[in-house]
C-alpha positions in Angstrom: 11.3 7.7 -6.9 13.9 8.5 -4.3 13.3 7.2 -0.9 12.3 9.9 1.7 14.1 8.6 4.7 14.0 11.2 7.5 15.6 11.1 10.9 14.3 11.5 14.4 15.3 10.3 17.9 14.0 10.7 21.4 15.8 10.5 24.7 15.0 7.5 26.8 14.7 10.0 29.7 11.6 11.6 28.2 10.0 8.4 26.8 7.3 8.4 29.5 6.4 12.1 29.0 3.2 13.3 27.6 3.5 15.3 24.3 0.9 18.0 23.8 0.2 20.9 21.6 2.7 20.4 18.8 3.5 18.5 15.6 5.2 15.3 16.6 7.4 15.3 13.6 8.4 18.9 14.3 9.5 18.6 17.9 13.0 20.0 18.6 14.7 17.2 20.6 18.2 18.6 20.4 18.2 19.4 24.1 16.9 15.9 25.0 19.5 13.6 23.5 20.6 10.6 25.5 23.3 11.6 28.0 26.8 10.3 27.6 26.5 8.2 30.7 23.6 6.2 29.5 23.6 2.7 27.8 26.3 1.4 30.2 24.4 -1.6 31.6 22.0 -4.3 30.4 19.4 -2.9 32.7 19.7 0.6 31.1 19.4 -1.0 27.6 16.2 -2.8 28.7 14.9 0.4 30.2 15.3 2.1 26.8 13.6 -0.8 25.0 10.5 -1.0 27.2 9.0 2.3 26.1 8.9 1.1 22.4 6.2 -1.4 23.5 4.5 1.1 25.7 4.0 3.6 22.8 3.1 1.1 20.1 0.5 -0.7 22.2 -0.6 1.8 24.8 0.7 5.2 23.7 1.8 5.8 27.3 -1.6 5.5 28.9 -4.6 3.3 29.7 -6.2 4.0 26.4 -4.0 4.4 23.4 -1.9 2.7 20.7 -2.9 -0.5 18.9 -4.6 -2.0 22.0 -7.3 0.7 21.8 -7.2 2.6 18.6 -6.3 -0.4 16.6 -10.0 -1.4 17.0 -11.2 2.0 15.8 -9.3 1.8 12.5 -10.6 -1.7 11.9 -14.3 -0.7 12.4 -14.7 -0.7 8.6 -14.4 -4.5 8.4 -17.5 -6.8 8.2 -17.3 -8.0 11.8 -16.9 -4.9 13.9 -19.0 -1.8 14.4 -20.1 0.6 17.1 -23.5 1.7 18.5 -24.9 4.7 16.7 -25.0 7.9 18.6 -23.4 9.1 21.9 -19.6 9.5 21.7 -19.0 6.8 19.1 -18.7 9.0 16.0 -15.0 8.6 15.9 -15.4 4.9 15.3 -18.4 5.2 13.1 -16.4 7.4 10.7 -14.5 4.3 9.7 -17.7 2.2 9.6 -19.2 4.8 7.2 -16.1 5.2 5.1 -15.9 9.0 5.8 -13.0 9.5 8.2 -12.2 13.1 9.2 -8.6 14.4 9.3 -9.6 15.6 12.8 -10.5 12.1 14.0 -9.0 11.9 17.5 -8.3 8.2 17.3 -6.5 8.5 14.0 -4.3 11.2 15.6 -3.5 9.2 18.7 -2.7 6.0 16.9 -0.4 8.0 14.5 1.4 9.6 17.4 1.7 6.3 19.3 3.3 4.5 16.4 5.7 7.3 15.6 6.7 7.6 19.3 7.4 3.9 19.2 9.5 4.5 16.1 11.3 7.3 17.8 12.0 5.2 20.9 13.5 2.5 18.6 15.6 5.1 16.8 17.0 6.1 20.1 18.4 2.6 20.7 19.6 2.1 17.2 21.4 5.4 17.2 23.3 4.2 20.2 24.4 0.8 19.0 28.0 1.8 19.2 27.6 2.4 23.0 25.5 -0.7 23.4 28.4 -2.7 21.9 30.5 -1.7 24.9 28.1 -2.8 27.6 29.5 -5.7 29.6 26.8 -8.3 28.9 26.4 -11.6 27.1 27.0 -11.1 23.3 24.0 -13.3 22.3 21.7 -11.3 24.6 23.0 -8.0 23.2 22.5 -9.1 19.6 19.0 -10.3 20.5 18.1 -6.9 22.0 19.3 -5.1 19.0 17.4 -7.5 16.7 14.3 -6.9 18.9 14.5 -3.2 18.4 14.7 -3.5 14.6 11.7 -5.9 14.7 9.7 -3.4 16.8 10.5 -0.5 14.5 9.5 -2.7 11.5 6.3 -3.6 13.2 5.4 0.0 13.9 6.0 0.9 10.2 4.0 -2.1 9.1 1.0 -0.7 10.9 1.6 2.8 9.6 1.8 1.4 6.0 -1.3 -0.7 6.1 -3.4 2.0 7.8 -2.1 5.2 6.1 -0.4 3.8 2.9 2.1 6.6 2.4 4.1 7.9 5.4 7.4 9.4 6.2 10.3 7.0 7.0 12.2 8.4 10.0 15.4 6.8 11.2 17.6 9.2 13.1 17.8 12.5 14.9 16.0 15.4 13.4 16.1 18.9 14.9 13.5 21.6 14.8 12.5 23.3 11.6 14.3 20.8 9.4 11.3 18.5 10.0 9.1 20.8 8.0 10.7 19.3 4.9 9.6 15.7 5.7 8.0 14.0 2.8 5.9 10.9 2.5 7.4 7.7 1.1 5.3 5.3 -1.1 3.8 2.2 0.4 6.3 0.1 -1.5 9.2 2.1 -0.2 7.9 1.7 3.4 7.5 -2.1 2.9 11.1 -2.4 1.5 12.4 -0.4 4.5 10.5 -2.8 6.8 12.1 -5.8 5.1 15.6 -4.2 5.6 14.9 -3.8 9.3 13.6 -7.4 9.5 16.8 -8.7 7.9 18.7 -7.0 10.7 16.5 -8.8 13.3 17.9 -12.2 12.4 19.6 -12.7 15.8 16.3 -13.3 17.6 16.1 -16.8 19.1 13.7 -19.5 18.3 12.2 -19.3 21.8 12.6 -16.9 24.6 13.7 -18.8 27.6 13.6 -16.0 30.1 11.4 -13.1 28.8 8.7 -15.0 27.0 6.8 -11.9 25.8 9.7 -10.8 23.7 9.7 -11.5 19.9 11.3 -14.6 18.4 12.7 -15.3 14.9 9.3 -16.8 14.0 7.7 -13.3 14.6 10.2 -11.9 12.1 9.2 -14.5 9.6 5.5 -14.0 10.1 5.8 -10.2 9.7 7.9 -10.7 6.5 5.2 -13.0 5.1 2.5 -10.4 5.8 4.7 -7.7 4.1 5.0 -9.9 1.0 1.3 -10.7 1.0 0.6 -6.9 1.0 3.1 -6.3 -1.7 1.6 -9.1 -3.8 -1.9 -7.6 -3.5 -3.6 -4.2 -3.8 -2.3 -1.5 -4.3 1.2 -2.6 -5.2 0.1 -5.7 -7.1 3.4 -7.5 -7.5 1.5 -10.8 -7.8 2.8 -14.3 -8.1 6.5 -13.8 -7.2 5.6 -12.1 -3.9 2.9 -14.6 -3.0 5.6 -17.2 -3.3 7.9 -15.1 -1.0 5.1 -15.0 1.5 4.5 -18.7 1.3 8.2 -19.4 1.8 8.5 -17.3 4.9 5.3 -18.8 6.4 6.6 -22.3 5.6 9.6 -21.7 7.8 7.2 -21.3 10.8 4.8 -24.0 9.7 7.6 -26.5 9.5 9.5 -25.3 12.5 9.6 -26.9 15.9 9.0 -24.0 18.3 5.3 -23.3 17.8 2.1 -25.2 17.1 -1.7 -25.0 17.4 -3.5 -25.2 20.7 -5.8 -28.2 20.7 -8.7 -26.1 22.0 -9.3 -22.6 20.6 -10.8 -21.5 23.9 -7.5 -22.0 25.6 -5.9 -19.2 23.6 -7.8 -16.6 25.6 -6.9 -17.8 29.1 -4.4 -15.5 30.8 -2.8 -18.3 32.7 -2.0 -19.8 29.2 -0.8 -16.5 27.7 2.6 -18.1 26.8 0.8 -20.8 24.7 2.9 -22.5 22.0 0.5 -20.9 19.5 1.2 -17.3 20.5 4.2 -16.3 18.5 4.0 -12.6 19.4 1.4 -11.0 21.6 0.8 -7.9 23.8 -0.1 -8.8 27.3 -2.1 -6.3 29.3 -1.3 -6.9 33.0 -3.6 -5.2 35.5 -1.3 -6.4 38.3 1.4 -4.0 37.1 -1.0 -1.1 37.6 -4.4 -0.1 36.2 -2.6 1.9 33.4 -1.2 -1.4 32.1 -4.5 -3.3 31.9 -6.8 -3.9 29.0 -9.8 -1.6 28.4 -11.8 -4.6 27.2 -13.0 -5.1 30.7 -15.5 -2.2 30.1 -15.3 -1.4 26.4 -16.6 -4.8 25.1 -19.5 -5.0 27.5 -23.0 -3.6 27.1 -24.7 -1.2 29.5 -26.8 -4.1 30.9 -23.5 -5.5 32.3 -22.1 -2.1 33.3 -20.0 -1.6 30.2 -19.2 1.3 27.9 -20.6 -0.4 24.7 -17.8 1.0 22.6 -17.7 -1.8 20.0 -20.3 -4.4 19.0 -20.4 -7.3 16.5 -22.2 -6.6 13.3 -25.5 -8.5 13.1 -24.6 -9.9 9.7 -21.3 -11.3 11.0 -23.0 -12.9 13.9 -25.6 -14.5 11.7 -23.0 -15.9 9.3 -20.5 -17.1 11.9 -20.4 -20.9 12.0 -21.6 -22.6 15.1 -18.3 -24.2 15.6 -15.7 -24.6 18.3 -14.6 -21.0 18.1 -17.9 -19.0 18.3 -18.2 -18.9 22.1 -14.7 -17.5 22.4 -15.2 -15.0 19.6 -18.7 -13.7 20.3 -20.5 -13.1 23.6 -24.2 -13.5 22.8 -25.8 -14.1 26.2 -26.2 -11.5 29.0 -25.3 -13.3 32.2 -24.4 -10.6 34.7 -25.8 -7.5 36.4 -24.3 -4.1 36.1 -22.3 -4.7 39.2 -20.9 -8.1 38.0 -23.2 -10.5 39.9 -23.9 -13.7 38.0 -27.6 -14.0 37.3 -29.5 -17.2 37.7 -29.4 -19.2 34.5 -33.2 -18.7 34.0 -32.6 -15.0 34.0 -30.0 -15.0 31.2 -31.1 -13.3 28.0 -30.0 -13.0 24.4 -27.7 -10.0 23.8 -29.2 -9.6 20.3 -32.5 -8.7 22.1 -30.9 -6.4 24.6 -30.6 -2.6 24.6 -28.1 -2.4 21.8 -29.7 -5.2 19.7 -26.2 -6.6 19.0 -23.8 -9.2 20.4 -20.4 -8.4 21.9 -16.8 -9.3 21.4 -15.9 -12.4 23.4 -12.2 -12.2 23.2 -10.4 -9.9 25.7 -13.3 -9.6 28.2 -13.6 -11.1 31.6 -10.1 -12.5 31.7 -9.5 -11.4 35.3 -7.1 -9.3 37.2 -9.6 -6.5 38.2 -13.0 -6.1 39.8 -16.0 -5.6 37.6 -16.1 -1.8 38.0 -12.5 -1.3 36.9 -12.0 0.0 33.4 -9.1 -2.3 32.8 -8.2 -5.9 33.4 -5.7 -8.6 32.2 -5.8 -9.5 28.5 -4.0 -11.2 25.7 -3.8 -9.3 22.4 -2.4 -11.8 19.9 -0.4 -10.2 17.1 0.9 -13.3 15.4 -0.2 -16.9 16.1 0.9 -20.2 14.6 -2.6 -20.0 12.9 -1.3 -17.0 11.0 1.5 -19.0 9.6 -0.9 -21.8 8.5 -3.4 -19.5 6.8 -0.8 -17.2 5.2 0.9 -20.3 3.8 -2.4 -21.7 2.5 -3.4 -18.5 0.9 -0.1 -17.5 -0.6 0.8 -21.0 -1.8 -2.5 -21.4 -3.6 -2.1 -18.1 -5.4 1.5 -18.6 -6.3 1.0 -22.1 -7.7 -2.3 -21.7 -9.6 -4.1 -24.0 -7.2 -3.8 -25.7 -3.8 -0.9 -28.0 -3.2 -1.1 -30.9 -0.7 0.8 -28.8 1.8 -1.7 -25.9 1.4 -4.6 -28.3 2.0 -2.9 -29.6 5.1 -2.4 -26.1 6.5 -6.0 -25.2 5.9 -7.3 -28.4 7.3 -5.4 -28.0 10.6 -7.4 -24.8 11.1 -10.7 -26.3 9.9 -10.3 -29.5 11.9 -9.9 -27.6 15.2 -12.8 -25.4 14.3 -15.4 -27.9 13.0 -14.6 -31.5 14.2 -17.2 -32.6 16.8 -19.7 -29.9 15.7 -22.6 -29.8 13.3 -20.4 -27.8 11.0 -18.0 -30.6 9.9 -19.3 -30.3 6.3 -17.4 -27.0 6.0 -14.1 -28.9 5.9 -13.0 -28.4 2.3 -13.0 -31.6 0.3 -10.1 -32.6 -2.0 -10.1 -31.4 -5.6 -11.0 -27.7 -5.0 -10.0 -25.3 -7.8 -7.9 -22.2 -7.0 -10.8 -19.8 -6.5 -12.8 -22.1 -4.3 -9.8 -22.8 -2.1 -9.0 -19.1 -2.0 -12.5 -18.1 -0.9 -12.4 -20.8 1.8 -9.2 -19.5 3.2 -10.4 -15.9 3.2 -13.6 -17.0 5.1 -11.5 -18.9 7.6 -9.2 -15.9 8.2 -12.3 -13.8 8.9 -13.6 -16.3 11.5 -10.3 -17.5 13.0 -9.0 -13.9 13.5 -12.2 -12.2 14.3 -11.5 -9.0 16.3 -7.8 -9.5 16.1 -7.5 -6.5 13.7 -6.4 -8.4 10.6 -9.6 -8.6 8.5 -9.7 -5.0 7.4 -6.2 -5.3 5.9 -7.3 -8.6 4.3 -10.2 -6.9 2.6 -8.0 -4.0 1.3 -5.1 -6.0 0.0 -7.5 -8.5 -1.7 -9.8 -5.8 -3.0 -12.8 -7.2 -1.1 -14.0 -4.1 0.7 -17.2 -3.6 -1.3 -17.9 -7.3 -1.5 -17.7 -7.7 2.3 -19.8 -4.6 3.1 -22.8 -5.5 1.0 -24.9 -6.3 4.1 -23.8 -3.2 6.0 -27.2 -1.6 5.6 -28.1 -3.6 8.6 -26.0 -1.2 10.6 -26.4 2.0 8.6 -29.7 2.5 6.9 -29.4 3.2 3.2 -25.7 2.3 3.1 -24.6 1.5 -0.4 -21.4 -0.6 -0.6 -20.9 0.3 -4.2 -20.4 4.0 -3.2 -17.2 3.2 -1.3 -14.2 5.0 -2.8 -10.7 3.5 -2.8 -9.5 6.8 -1.2 -11.3 5.7 2.0 -9.3 2.4 2.2 -6.6 4.3 4.2 -6.8 6.8 7.0 -6.0 10.4 6.4 -2.9 12.0 7.9 -4.0 14.0 11.0 -4.9 17.6 10.1 -2.5 19.1 12.7 0.4 17.3 11.0 -0.6 18.2 7.5 -1.2 21.9 8.3 2.2 22.3 9.8 3.9 20.4 6.9 2.1 20.7 3.5 4.4 17.9 2.2 2.2 15.4 4.2 -1.0 16.4 2.5 
């Protein structure tokens, strides 16, 4: 099938505007093109790149993009749910595998990702001008590579959450957008790989702007693309598992990143540039409340003055090992008043016995930068960690080679040793001699625990066709829920109704 590569660009002068009341893919931007006098300095180039991050992770607001609605679209995994009732239905639609085309979080995430794509297209469309900027050539090439990486990352999320989406690369004007067609998931992944090949000028480490991506971020994203192409629904199998293993091995065997000794240190804001964080989104309240993380309120219960947006499923809490990770992952003890005063220890209580009868996400909360009553605070949202490289390599190598190699065992054990050594769970460390299936199941369990609430597990369940298997205990959350009734059509989000109504090709 012919690739449907459509074109769209957005002026950097309107990147911070709010778009309302129209189809994003239909907007006539012909009068908003970048003026001839722009892209003349390095500062102007950086000013055009920044909004790409803003849209992808925040969608130009306190609540938007992956840092907010990324949690909604992952509510269907075995770890994350939302309290029943009140204003949580938009999350529970994912939890119940019945997502409406009018779901507001679906629409906002869709728009945020495509606005990020549009902002990236604006830079890529002006590469000829960027080549004339008087600046260091290495820095220029790194900035161009960075934009290709960010566009690839936006499309990766569009592919894993929507499956078939339009590929948009350049300027599109007015009514011609009504002919936009969806590309297949495989076509989108191949386009992503093309962009990542153009991101090869990223450095091994960022000496000045540490939050920017590096070449290892490119390699990890490539490895995840290959993992997805190897599994459901493309099912390319062994060859692509080997490609994933090869890309991950470049990071595993590199010198620029490594594991933190203590898992808890990953979530300290003063350690946000840890050697383990390969690429992360940093919410910084000091830059303004709109740039903070909503986890300050969203991941707390009403007893502690929170919004109780998301909770940990009771089954996941029961099954989580009592290892060196659990206190960082799951907040299970109510310690504060609604106004943020620390209670005497004798007044602490178990969250599972509180108003919501659930525990709470431990990552992202109470990281500082704001007072207790503020909606936002500082936070670290890890996108790719060195742990990703280890577990992608372990999984892909095992599946490509018909069983675990010594290198795959070493990668898995580095994760397990940090998690279990010194606890009562040491017996979980996998012994030598495991067959392919035992090793595979162990890796998948470790991924669910290691990356809990980092918005990776839902995609793991889909690409490995484990959705029904992992939801067998979901009747804990939804009375009468039958995992066997889950349809494959619910594995991916619907395209927003507003988009589809204006362009039937998107239905």
